[in-house]
C-alpha positions as CSV (number, residue, x, y, z in Angstrom):
1,M,106.9,-119.3,-63.5
2,T,107.5,-119.5,-67.3
3,H,110.9,-120.5,-68.7
4,L,111.6,-119.7,-72.3
5,V,113.9,-122.1,-74.2
6,D,115.8,-120.6,-77.1
7,V,117.8,-123.4,-78.8
8,V,119.0,-124.0,-82.4
9,A,120.1,-127.5,-83.3
10,I,122.4,-127.9,-86.2
11,R,123.3,-131.5,-87.1
12,E,125.2,-133.5,-89.7
13,N,123.1,-135.8,-91.8
14,T,125.3,-136.6,-94.8
15,E,127.6,-139.0,-93.1
16,G,127.4,-141.9,-90.6
17,E,124.2,-143.9,-91.0
18,Y,123.0,-141.3,-93.5
19,S,125.7,-142.0,-96.0
20,A,123.8,-144.9,-97.5
21,M,126.9,-147.0,-97.9
22,S,125.7,-150.5,-97.4
23,H,125.8,-153.8,-99.2
24,S,124.6,-157.4,-98.8
25,P,127.5,-159.8,-98.9
26,V,125.2,-162.8,-98.5
27,D,121.4,-163.2,-98.4
28,G,119.9,-162.0,-95.2
29,V,123.0,-160.0,-94.1
30,V,123.5,-156.3,-94.6
31,E,126.8,-154.5,-93.8
32,A,126.7,-150.7,-93.5
33,L,129.6,-148.3,-93.3
34,K,129.6,-145.3,-90.9
35,I,131.6,-142.6,-92.6
36,C,132.9,-139.6,-90.6
37,T,135.5,-137.4,-92.2
38,R,137.5,-134.5,-90.8
39,S,136.3,-132.2,-93.6
40,S,132.6,-132.8,-92.8
41,T,133.2,-132.4,-89.1
42,E,135.0,-129.1,-89.6
43,R,132.3,-128.0,-92.1
44,I,129.4,-128.5,-89.7
45,A,131.4,-126.9,-86.8
46,R,132.3,-123.9,-89.0
47,Y,128.6,-123.5,-90.0
48,A,127.5,-123.6,-86.4
49,F,129.9,-120.9,-85.4
50,D,129.1,-118.8,-88.5
51,Y,125.4,-119.1,-87.6
52,A,126.0,-118.1,-84.0
53,T,127.9,-115.0,-85.1
54,K,125.4,-114.0,-87.7
55,W,122.4,-114.3,-85.3
56,G,124.1,-112.9,-82.2
57,R,124.2,-116.2,-80.3
58,Q,126.6,-116.1,-77.3
59,R,127.4,-119.8,-77.1
60,V,127.9,-122.9,-79.3
61,T,127.7,-126.3,-77.6
62,C,128.9,-129.5,-79.3
63,V,127.1,-132.7,-78.4
64,H,128.4,-136.1,-79.4
65,K,125.7,-138.7,-79.5
66,G,127.7,-141.5,-77.8
67,N,124.8,-143.9,-77.5
68,N,124.6,-144.5,-81.3
69,G,127.1,-146.8,-82.9
70,H,129.3,-148.0,-80.1
71,D,131.7,-149.7,-82.5
72,Y,132.3,-146.3,-84.2
73,I,132.7,-144.5,-80.9
74,D,135.1,-147.1,-79.6
75,Y,137.2,-147.1,-82.8
76,N,137.0,-143.3,-83.2
77,N,137.5,-142.6,-79.5
78,G,135.9,-139.2,-80.1
79,H,138.7,-138.0,-82.3
80,D,136.2,-136.0,-84.4
81,L,135.7,-133.8,-81.4
82,N,139.4,-132.8,-81.7
83,Y,138.7,-131.2,-85.1
84,I,136.3,-128.6,-83.6
């Protein structure tokens, strides 16, 4: 039996680890900021829903990658999911 998979992945890659906001306070140490703004969260969600509407998709699923950046997840407590 053949099962077809029809999935489109849309992801944010301008914030978080991709924001390139890091510095070296002392030799051998690098601190990096993980930035996540409400406006970018809303922008990517709006894009996903617009894409789904344009291409006749019936469903949009939001996935939060909780295994990356536990300090951010603990601090943020998933609040960015409330913006969607």
